[in-house]
C-alpha positions in Angstrom: 48.9 18.4 3.0 45.9 18.6 0.7 46.5 17.8 -3.0 46.5 20.5 -5.5 43.5 20.5 -7.8 43.1 19.7 -11.5 40.1 21.9 -12.3 38.9 22.7 -15.8 37.3 26.2 -16.0 34.0 26.5 -17.9 32.3 29.6 -16.8 32.6 33.3 -15.7 30.9 34.3 -12.5 30.5 37.6 -10.5 31.2 37.4 -6.8 29.9 40.0 -4.4 32.0 40.4 -1.3 30.5 41.1 2.1 31.5 44.8 1.7 29.4 45.0 -1.5 32.3 45.2 -3.9 32.3 42.8 -6.8 34.8 40.9 -8.9 34.8 38.5 -11.8 36.2 35.0 -11.6 36.8 32.2 -14.0 35.5 29.0 -12.5 33.5 25.9 -13.0 30.2 24.4 -11.7 31.8 22.8 -8.7 33.5 26.0 -7.6 30.3 27.9 -8.3 28.5 25.5 -6.0 31.1 26.2 -3.3 30.5 30.0 -3.8 26.8 29.4 -3.5 27.4 27.5 -0.3 29.7 30.4 0.9 26.8 32.8 0.2 24.4 30.7 2.2 26.9 30.7 5.1 27.3 34.6 4.8 31.0 34.3 3.8 30.2 36.3 0.6 27.0 38.2 -0.3 26.3 36.5 -3.6 27.5 34.8 -6.7 26.0 34.8 -10.1 27.0 33.1 -13.4 27.6 35.6 -16.2 28.5 33.1 -18.9 28.5 29.3 -19.2 30.5 27.1 -21.5 33.3 29.5 -22.2 35.8 28.4 -24.9 38.8 26.6 -23.5 41.3 29.1 -24.9 45.0 29.3 -24.3 44.2 32.1 -21.7 41.8 29.8 -19.8 44.3 27.0 -19.8 47.1 29.3 -18.5 44.8 30.6 -15.8 43.5 27.2 -14.7 47.1 25.9 -14.6 48.1 28.8 -12.3 45.1 28.2 -10.0 45.6 24.4 -9.9 49.3 24.9 -9.0 48.6 27.5 -6.3 45.3 26.6 -4.7 43.5 23.7 -3.3 39.8 23.6 -4.0 37.6 23.7 -0.9 35.3 20.9 0.2 31.8 21.4 1.5 33.0 22.1 5.0 34.4 25.5 4.1 34.4 28.0 6.9 35.9 30.9 4.9 35.7 31.9 1.2 39.2 32.2 -0.3 39.5 34.8 -3.0 42.2 33.7 -5.5 45.0 36.2 -5.6 46.3 36.9 -9.1 49.7 37.9 -10.2 49.9 40.8 -12.8 50.4 38.1 -15.5 47.3 36.3 -14.3 45.3 39.5 -14.2 46.2 39.9 -17.9 45.0 36.3 -18.6 41.7 37.0 -16.9 41.3 40.3 -18.8 41.9 38.4 -22.1 39.3 35.7 -21.1 36.8 38.4 -20.3 37.6 40.1 -23.6 37.2 36.8 -25.6 33.8 36.4 -24.0 32.7 40.0 -24.5 32.4 40.7 -20.8 33.7 43.9 -19.1 
């Protein structure tokens, strides 16, 4: 079994799915690179960074702890792009992060 991750989130990105719908994600440069790779492989349409170097607030820490506990970060051999499912509580954390960073 793959080890769970210990990612530190530092940015906000916008991901465009293949159907053209978009969503915002809290991420880091490594994950952004994986999303760029996914776009090159036509697994998603595109990814763009909205804000770099976001403050490491309690909401960011709560969200990264959740993601690190529930997801394994993909390597460069990814064949699919996994969208992180959020619980209602994590949706609230992301909403707070976006609000803190004046996005949305």
